[in-house]
N, C-alpha and C positions, 0 to 999 in steps of 0.2 A: 966443682966438678959436674954436678947435674946440669947447671946452666951452660957450661961449656959443651957437654954432650948434646944437649938439646939444640943449642945454637948451631953446632956442626951438622947435626942430622937435618935440621930444617934448612940450612944453607944448601946441602946437597939436593934436598927435595925441591926447593924453589928453583935451583939451577936446572934440574931435570925437567921441571914444568916448563920453563922458558924454552928449553930445547925442543920439547914436544910441541909447543906452539908453532915453532918454525916448521917442524915436520908435518904438522897437520895442514898448514896453509900451502904446502908445496903443490904447484901447478893448478891451484883452484881458479886462477884467472890470469889475465895477461899483464897484471901490474908488475912493477919492477922487481920486487922482492920475491913474490910466488913464482915467477917464471924462471928464477935462477936457483930454485930449489927443486930437486927431483929425486925420486927413488931409483929410476932406471931411465936410460937414454938409448934410443934406437936411431941409428943413422942408416938411411937408405940410398945414399948418394951413389952407390955402385950398382944399384938394381937395374938400371937401363942397360948396361953392359951385360949383365947376367941374362936378362930376358932376350936380348939380341942374340946371344950365344945359344940359348935354348931354342929360339925360333928357327934357327938354321937346321936343327934336327927335326923340326915339326913338319908334318905332311901338309900343312896349309900354306900355300904359297904367299898369300897376303901377309901372313905373319913374318915370314922371312924377310920381306922387303919394307917392313914398317919402320918408321922413325921412332925409336924407343925413348928418345928424349921427351916425347909427348906424354909420357906416363906421369910426369910431374905436374903439379898444379901451377897454373900461371896466374893464380889469384894475387892481386896486389895487396901487400900488407900495409895498412894505413892506420889512421887514428881510429876509424870505426872497425872494430874487430868482428869478424863473423863468429857467431856462437852456434855450434852444431846442436841440433835438437836430438833428444833421446831416440835412438833406433832409426834415425834418418840416414838413408843411403844416398850419398851425393854423386859418387863416381866422377868427381870433377878433377881428380889427379892425386897422386901420392905426394906427400910432403917429404922433404928431405930429412927432417928431424922430428921425432916423436918422443916426448918426455912425460912420464907417468909420475903422479904424486899418489898420496894416500887415497884421495877421493876422486881424482879426475885426471885427465891428460890434456896437454896442449901440443900444438905443432907449429913448425915454422918452415919456410922455404930457405932459411939461412942456416947460420951455425947454431951451436948449442947456446940457449939463453937469449937468442935474438927476438925481435918483436914477433908476436904470435900471428899465425895464419887463422887459427881458431883455437877455442878451448872447449872441450866436451862439457856439456851441462852436468853439474854435480848431481850425484845420486846417493841414496842411502844403500845402494847395492853396488859398491865399487868392485872393479875386477880388472885384471891385467890380461888382455886378449889381443896381442899384437897382430896375429894372422887375420883375425876377423876385421880389425881396423884397416889393414892394408887392402883386403879384398873389397871393403866397402868404398874405399877411396879411389882405387885404380879405375881408369876408364873401362867401360863394360867390354869393349872388344879385346881387352888384354887380361880380363879376369880369369878365364880358364887357363891361360898360359901361366899366369902367376901362381895359381893353385897348383899346377903341376910342378912348378919350379920350387916352391917352398918345400923344405924337407919334411917327410912324414915322421915326425917325432914330437918331442915335448913342446917345441916352439908353436906348432899348429894344433896342439891339444887343448882347445879353447875351454872345454868343460873342466879339464884338470887344472889349468892355470886359473880360470875364473874362480872355481870353488875355493881353492886354497888361498888365493890372495884376498878374497872376501873374508875368509876366516882370520887371516893375518890382520886385516884392517880392523875387524871387530875387536880382536884381542888387544890391539894397540889403543883403540878408543876406550876400552874398559880399563886398561892400565893407566891411561892418561887421566881419566876421571877419578880413579882410586887415589892416584898420587896427588892430584890437586886437592882432594878432600883430606888426605893425610897432612899436607903442608898447612892447610888452613886450621884443622883441628889442633895440630901441634902448638899453635900459637897461644892456646889457652893456658899452657904451662902448669898442668896438673897431672898427677899420676894417671888418672882415668883417661885424660886426653892423650897422653903419651902412649898408653897401652893401645888405644884405638888407632892412633896414628901409625904405631908400629905394625899393627895387623894389616892396616890399609897399604902400607908401604910393601909388605910381603906379597899382598895380592897384586899390587901394581907391578912389582918386579917379575912375578911369575907370568902375568899377562903380557908385559912388554918383551920378555924374553922369548916367550912362545911365538908372539907375532913377528918379531924381528928374525928369529931363526927361520921361520916359514919363508919370509921374504928372501932371505939370504940363499936358502936352498933352491927355491923356485927360480930366482934370477940366475944363480950359478948354472942350473941345469939348462935353462933357456939360452944362456950365453954360450955354453959349449955346443948346443944343438945347432944354433944359427951361425955362429962365428966360424965354425969349421966346415960348414955345408958347402957343397959345390953343385953345379948344374952343367952338364955337358963339358966338364973339365974346367969350368970357370967358377970362380967364387961367386956365391949368391949375391954378394954385394950389400948385405945387411949386416951391420955390427951392433952389438948390444954391450953397453957399459954400465957399471954401477953408478948411481948418482950420489951427490952429497947428502941428501935427506936419509939415505940408508945408514950413513956413518953417524948422522945426528941421532938416529934412533938407538944405535949401539951405545953411543956416549950417554944418552938419557937412561938407558937400561943400566949401565954401570954405576952412574951416579945414584940411581934408585937403590941399587944393592948396597952402595956405601952408606946410605942414609939409615939402613935398618938397624945396624949395631948401635950407633950413638943414641938413636931414639929408644932402643930397647934398654940401654943403660939408664937413660933419663926416666923411663917409666918405672924403674925399680928404685930410683933414688930421689925422684922429684918430689915437689911439695904435695902434701895432702890437702884436700879441701878443708878449710877452717870453718868450724861451726861456732858462731858467736852466741854466747849465752848471756842473756840480760841479767844484770845484777839484781838481787832481791830489793824491794823497796825498803827504805830505812824504817826502822822500828819507830812506832809512834811514841813520843815522849809525853808522859802525863804532866800536866801543869797544875794538877790538884795538890793541895798541901794536906 
């Protein structure tokens, strides 16, 4: 029974660790696997129509007559991917697809998961700030119009989104490290190891649950804010959808929860450390007669 419980708990733990590895590498670069893993996906393919509609109501005549298909980047995506430097403002054009992971985001001019236009340089201060990114990328002459077009709500609240998603990412990182330690320590198969493994699994579950819930709430609010927004009677043309890495985080959190009970049972019934006591030396036999 103890061995079965310990094995079951460790199986759940290692399965959750594997899932967390995939979640952690989402959108960190343009390689095949990372670019197909995302927490959230933003599609801007309808933005040109929205800006054109907003420009007709603008008092600036040049804006009303502009060709808004020019807002999108014409950069060719090839083998040498462009990497955007931290805090660099390019204003070379909006990409049609933005995909955020835990630590970074990548973009493409094609469909979801296509070859990358660029990937943002990874940072220890991750954040989800879509309005800031769009305003950095759009050509300078359309920046003011885009700023007026984006809804004044949670989608454009960069401080709010940035602060909470940073907190969620740090919670996820803490939970991932605690769970990895719990899985490794549990391999020692002693009561003390199972006790520590159980405690670390509880910490991991709480951290992962907090982080994942924050992500879910933030993305849900941003999704409602932008998907239902209009400008001059026209849809804003930006849609936000949940990504597969978010469901991976939920699955890892649930597996971590499932690992706690069997590990707790194992820590109460597992083997104790065995202390080996050396036998006393044999008594000296006298040969005297």
